C-alpha positions as CSV (number, residue, x, y, z in Angstrom):
1,X,-57.4,87.9,43.2
2,X,-53.9,86.3,43.4
3,X,-52.4,89.4,45.2
4,X,-55.2,89.6,47.5
5,X,-54.5,86.1,48.9
6,X,-51.1,87.4,50.3
7,X,-52.5,90.6,51.6
8,X,-53.1,88.9,54.9
9,X,-49.2,88.6,55.4
10,X,-49.0,92.4,55.2
11,X,-48.1,94.0,58.6
12,X,-51.1,96.1,59.6
13,X,-50.5,99.8,59.8
14,X,-52.8,102.2,61.7
15,X,-52.0,106.1,61.4
16,X,-48.7,105.3,60.0
17,X,-47.7,103.1,63.0
18,X,-47.1,99.4,62.3
19,X,-49.3,97.3,64.6
20,X,-47.1,94.3,64.7
21,X,-45.6,95.3,68.0
22,X,-49.2,95.3,69.3
23,X,-49.7,91.9,68.0
24,X,-46.5,90.6,69.9
25,X,-47.5,92.3,73.2
26,X,-51.1,91.1,73.2
27,X,-50.5,87.4,73.8
28,X,-48.8,87.9,77.0
29,X,-51.9,89.6,78.5
30,X,-53.9,86.3,78.0
31,X,-52.0,84.2,80.4
32,X,-53.3,84.2,84.0
33,X,-51.3,85.7,86.6
34,X,-50.2,83.8,89.8
35,X,-52.0,84.5,93.0
36,X,-51.4,84.3,96.6
37,X,-54.3,81.9,97.3
38,X,-54.0,78.4,98.5
39,X,-56.1,77.0,95.8
40,X,-55.5,78.1,92.2
41,X,-58.2,78.5,89.6
42,X,-58.8,75.8,86.9
43,X,-57.1,77.8,84.1
44,X,-54.0,78.7,86.3
45,X,-53.6,74.9,87.5
46,X,-53.9,73.8,83.9
47,X,-51.1,76.4,82.8
48,X,-48.9,75.2,85.6
49,X,-49.3,71.5,84.8
50,X,-48.5,72.1,81.1
51,X,-45.4,74.1,82.0
52,X,-44.2,71.5,84.5
53,X,-44.7,68.5,82.2
54,X,-43.3,70.2,79.0
55,X,-40.2,71.5,80.9
56,X,-39.5,68.1,82.4
57,X,-39.8,66.5,79.0
58,X,-37.8,69.0,77.2
59,X,-34.9,69.3,79.7
60,X,-34.8,65.3,80.3
61,X,-31.9,64.7,77.9
62,X,-29.9,67.8,78.8
63,X,-27.5,68.0,81.6
64,X,-27.7,70.3,84.6
65,X,-25.8,73.0,83.0
66,X,-28.5,73.5,80.3
67,X,-31.5,73.8,82.7
68,X,-30.6,77.5,83.0
69,X,-32.5,77.8,79.7
70,X,-35.7,76.3,81.0
71,X,-37.4,79.7,81.5
72,X,-36.5,81.0,78.1
73,X,-37.4,78.0,76.2
74,X,-40.7,77.5,78.0
75,X,-41.5,81.3,77.6
76,X,-40.8,80.9,73.9
77,X,-43.0,77.8,73.6
78,X,-46.0,79.6,75.1
79,X,-45.2,82.6,72.9
80,X,-45.2,80.8,69.7
81,X,-48.3,78.6,70.7
82,X,-50.3,81.7,71.5
83,X,-49.3,83.6,68.4
84,X,-50.0,80.7,66.0
85,X,-53.5,80.0,67.5
86,X,-54.4,83.6,67.7
87,X,-53.5,83.9,64.0
88,X,-56.1,81.3,63.0
89,X,-58.8,83.7,64.1
90,X,-60.5,85.5,61.5
91,X,-59.4,89.1,60.7
92,X,-56.1,88.6,62.6
93,X,-52.5,89.0,61.9
94,X,-50.0,86.0,62.3
95,X,-46.5,87.7,63.2
96,X,-44.9,84.1,62.8
97,X,-45.6,84.2,59.0
98,X,-42.9,86.9,58.7
99,X,-39.5,85.4,57.9
100,X,-37.6,88.4,59.5
101,X,-39.3,87.8,62.9
102,X,-38.6,84.1,62.8
103,X,-34.9,84.7,61.8
104,X,-34.9,87.2,64.7
105,X,-35.8,84.5,67.0
106,X,-33.8,81.8,65.7
107,X,-30.4,83.3,64.9
108,X,-29.6,84.7,68.5
109,X,-30.7,81.7,70.2
110,X,-28.9,79.5,68.0
111,X,-25.8,81.7,68.2
112,X,-26.0,81.6,71.9
113,X,-25.8,77.8,72.0
114,X,-22.8,77.9,69.8
115,X,-20.9,80.5,71.8
116,X,-21.7,78.4,75.0
117,X,-20.2,75.5,73.4
118,X,-17.0,77.3,72.1
119,X,-16.6,78.8,75.5
120,X,-17.2,76.0,77.8
121,X,-16.0,73.0,75.8
122,X,-14.3,74.2,72.6
123,X,-12.6,70.8,71.8
124,X,-16.0,68.9,71.9
125,X,-17.8,71.6,69.8
126,X,-15.0,71.7,67.2
127,X,-15.0,68.0,67.0
128,X,-18.6,67.9,65.7
129,X,-17.3,69.3,62.6
130,X,-15.3,66.0,61.7
131,X,-16.7,62.6,62.3
132,X,-14.5,60.1,63.9
133,X,-12.7,57.6,61.5
134,X,-12.8,59.9,58.5
135,X,-10.4,59.1,55.9
136,X,-7.7,61.8,55.7
137,X,-8.6,62.5,52.0
138,X,-12.2,63.6,52.9
139,X,-11.3,65.6,56.0
140,X,-11.2,69.0,54.2
141,X,-14.4,68.3,52.4
142,X,-16.3,67.0,55.6
143,X,-15.1,70.0,57.6
144,X,-16.5,72.4,54.8
145,X,-19.9,70.5,54.8
146,X,-20.3,70.2,58.5
147,X,-19.6,74.0,58.7
148,X,-22.1,74.8,56.2
149,X,-24.7,72.5,57.9
150,X,-23.9,74.4,61.2
151,X,-24.6,77.8,59.7
152,X,-27.7,76.5,57.9
153,X,-29.4,75.5,61.2
154,X,-31.0,78.9,62.0
155,X,-32.2,79.5,58.6
156,X,-33.7,76.0,58.6
157,X,-35.5,76.9,62.0
158,X,-36.9,80.3,60.5
159,X,-37.9,78.9,57.2
160,X,-39.5,75.9,58.4
161,X,-41.8,77.9,60.9
162,X,-42.7,80.6,58.3
163,X,-43.3,78.2,55.3
164,X,-45.6,75.8,57.3
165,X,-47.8,78.7,58.7
166,X,-47.9,80.5,55.4
167,X,-48.9,77.7,53.4
168,X,-51.6,76.7,55.8
169,X,-53.0,80.3,55.8
170,X,-53.2,80.2,52.1
171,X,-54.8,76.9,51.9
172,X,-57.4,78.0,54.4
173,X,-58.2,81.1,52.2
174,X,-58.2,79.3,49.2
175,X,-60.9,76.7,50.4
176,X,-63.0,79.4,52.3
177,X,-63.1,81.4,48.9
178,X,-64.1,78.3,47.0
179,X,-67.0,77.9,49.5
180,X,-68.1,81.4,49.1
181,X,-68.2,81.1,45.3
182,X,-69.8,77.7,45.2
183,X,-72.6,78.7,47.8
184,X,-74.7,80.6,45.2
185,X,-74.8,77.9,42.4
186,X,-73.6,74.7,43.7
187,X,-74.9,74.5,47.3
188,X,-74.0,70.6,47.6
189,X,-70.7,71.0,46.6
190,X,-70.2,74.0,48.9
191,X,-71.4,72.0,51.9
192,X,-68.7,69.2,51.1
193,X,-66.2,71.9,50.8
194,X,-67.2,73.3,54.1
195,X,-66.6,70.1,55.7
196,X,-63.3,70.0,54.1
197,X,-62.7,73.4,55.4
198,X,-63.5,72.2,59.0
199,X,-61.1,69.3,58.7
200,X,-58.5,71.7,57.4
201,X,-59.0,74.0,60.1
202,X,-58.3,71.3,62.7
203,X,-55.2,70.3,60.8
204,X,-54.0,73.8,61.0
205,X,-54.4,74.1,64.7
206,X,-52.3,71.0,64.9
207,X,-49.7,72.4,62.7
208,X,-49.6,75.6,64.9
209,X,-49.0,73.7,68.0
210,X,-46.6,71.2,66.4
211,X,-44.4,73.9,64.7
212,X,-44.0,75.7,68.1
213,X,-43.0,72.5,69.6
214,X,-40.6,71.7,66.8
215,X,-38.9,75.2,67.0
216,X,-38.2,74.9,70.7
217,X,-37.3,71.2,70.6
218,X,-34.7,71.8,67.8
219,X,-33.2,74.8,69.9
220,X,-32.9,72.4,72.9
221,X,-31.1,69.8,70.7
222,X,-28.5,72.4,69.5
223,X,-28.2,73.3,73.3
224,X,-27.5,69.8,74.3
225,X,-24.8,69.5,71.8
226,X,-23.0,72.4,73.3
227,X,-23.3,71.9,77.1
């Protein structure tokens, strides 16, 4: 029983072919495509409103040089939201519960922000490793600590997203298993547990949205430090 709880995090395979690639491509098919009509559909208008408002909020503290990242950050946000929400459906696979995938997203984007800072303003980027007014005796220690904190950032991004989604999926499965077991001999308790499961599902929907936003928001903050 303990092992079966973690079976949902195994990448599905069909005829020896991993289906994680299909799980990554399907979300892009759900977004409505732009049309040449003067009046857009309600869904397309809602999508445009969300993209416009979120982009303005995300790029507000970033100077003009960082606005080139608007398309990438917004695409990543929609991608993560769609994958996280689809993963809450029954009999589906959530690619963002895989640490390897989340690290594959976090490390290159974090490294790109660091390279941009070292290339455009190396003095300012290196100055972040040593706070102003540090006593001379603490300079070597603080440089080591700040360097370690810099390299920990992509790991924190990937582990945060993986841990939150994995814990939520495990909790949903545990509570739903309890409802199934209690339904036969304790229906009253099963009914109360079902109400708890409904509230927990709403919480997991919020977590799926918030974690996608936090992932992109932290990347924008790293970008803000280096442009």
